[in-house]
C-alpha positions, 0 to 999 in steps of 0.5 A: 029694311029688316024688322029685328022683331020678325021671326021671318026676317032674312039674315041675308038681306042686301046691305042698307043704311040700317045694316051698314058698318057706320050704322052698327058703329053708331049703335054700339056707341049709343049702347055704351053711352047709355049704360055708362050714363046709367052708372054715372047716374048711380054715382051721382045719386049716391054723391049728391046728398053729401053737399046738402046734408047740413041744409036737410038736417036744419030744414027737416030737423033731422037727428042722426038716426033719421039722416042715417036712414036717408043716407042708407036708403040707396044701399038697402035698395041696391041689396033688394034691386040687384037680384030682383032686377036680375031675375026679371031681366032673365025672365022678361028680357034685357030690353024692357027691363033696361027701360023700366029701370031708368023709368024708376030712376026718373020717377024717383028723382022727380019725386024729390022735388015734392017732398013735404016738410014735417013729420012725414018728410023723413019717411018720404025721403028714405022711401024715395032714396030706397027706390033709387037704390033699387034702380041702381041695383038694376043697372048692375044686373040689367046693363052689364049683361046687355053690354057684354052680350053686344060687345066684341070679345076683344073690347068687352073687358074695356067697355065693362070696366069703363062703367066703374070709371063712370061711377067715380066720375058721377060721384065726384061730379055730384059733389062739385055740382051740389056744392056749387048749387048749395053755395049759390043758395039753391034749395036742397030739393032742387039740388037733389032733383038735378038727378031727374035731368040726367034720368030723363035724357037717359030714358029717352036715349034708351027708347028703341034699343033692340033686345039682346040676341043672347037672351032671345036664344035662351028663349028659343027665338033663334031667327029673331036673334040672327036678324038683330045680329045682322042689323046691329052687330059688326064684329065677326067674333060677335056673330061667331059668339051668337051662332055658338050660343045657338049651337049650345042651346040646341045641344042642351035642348037635345040632351033635355029631350033625350033625358025627358027633362026640361031646360031649367029657367033662371032661378036663384036655386039654379045658381047653387046647382052642381053645374053653376055653384062654382060660378056663383061662389067665385063671382059673389065671393070675389066681389065681397072680398074686394069691396069689404076692406076698401069701403071700410078704409075709404069711408073712414080714411081720416080716422084710420090715418089719424090712428097712424099719426097722419091727418086727413084731408088730401093725404086721406080720403082725397089721396085714396080716391085719386089712387083708386081712380088711377087703379081702375083706369090702369085695369081698363087700359090693360084688361084686353091686352094682359087678360083678366086673371093676371089683373085679378089674382096677384093684386089680391095677394099683394093687398092682403100682404099690405094690410097684414104689414100695417096690422102687425107693424104697429111702430111703422113710420107714419109716411110708410103707413100712408104709402102702404094705404095708397098702394092698397087703394090703387091695387084694390081698385085695379082688381075691383074693376073685374067685379064689373067684368067677370059676372057679366061674362062667366054666367050663361045667357039664361042666368047672366042677369040673376047671377050678376044681381046675386053677386052685386047684392052679396057684395053690398053685405060686405060693403055694409059690414066693412062700413059699419063694423070698422069704427066698432072694431077700432074702438074695441079691438084696436087698429092693428087687429082690425087691419089683420081682419081686413087682411084676412078678408083680402086673403080669402078673396085671393085664395078663391080667385087663385082657385076659380078665376078663369081667363076669358080674354078674347073668348066669346060668351058661348066659349066661356059658358061652355068651359067655365060652368060645369 
């Protein structure tokens, strides 16, 4: 049997159970399952607090500010956790950080059972939810690079896109489970603590996963990378990608030796270097512009639609959420057939136009406004799927984690701005002007993507790194 951590392991060993096609397919299914499970847990953690918010408010005597602190804790944690975990996964490796991240999920989830009542309860719960947000941010910047580095190029887009579906399903599952348990009389601590069961299962499932060959190559550990590829990777394209990354690394090392410099390690400063600033600008800016209008409109769907003569309920939040899921599913089914760029750029121009029409046509029929909002939700979710794909593909191996982490953190600024600014904007400048501003944000994203969005369909990570980062 080949030892995947041995630098002397032969890559030409005879076929065995540990290197058979069946073994490799089982490994790939396991890797996809544990990462998708992590994104399901992300959505579940953010959604589970809704059904028990009333019980918490009553039991802990929370005011609006305290409840807001608890609800906002994960969002602040994501902002902190994404870049921090991204830096750590590029420095210490995907394998250890993937396990550490789920360990943090498990500890924080379990701690919810032991929250005391009294004056310290708000601080305890806010701190725990903050730590859970740190872990959520870690999933973006650790799991995304790991999955992309093991995925066959012909399936990579679909596999990365599936994670967004898992998030929506987790969020909806939390609402269902939380409501059923709450109605059955379960205490709110128990309802929140159901996260711990999922975290424990995923923590155990992640034990024994191998290190990413791409990360090993960035550290000069080529023999280990080849040994792991031989044992776990079935796709010929993946083997080609790994050897291509080795060739790129050797070229970089030769150039550095010739110039008397060293290859720079992962850092936030390197993201803004002459070589990578376009990559950083595109991924962070695109993600920011994709989520800012949606978070604002979806969070306050009832209020927004009421302003245009429609009530909430099924026509509001439920309808927008359903169309968003449909948009993600559509992109996942088409991404590896049509490509990334065609599912990114046109949809942004269309959404900018939709929001502009809503903003300037104040006398539009209510039914038309509803249709336009539903269309926006569908197409916006379609290209938002690419926020899980592009950052995991376009950054080179030595910056993939920190790059994805920075882009995710920057996007949270947009989500927070959209969520907190929309009620003020409606009250102070009116709904029409607010929608025009939302259209301007979407337009900015369209211009940025028209300029910088690459086509990465079917290409190996080595090819993408060589051609896109310059």
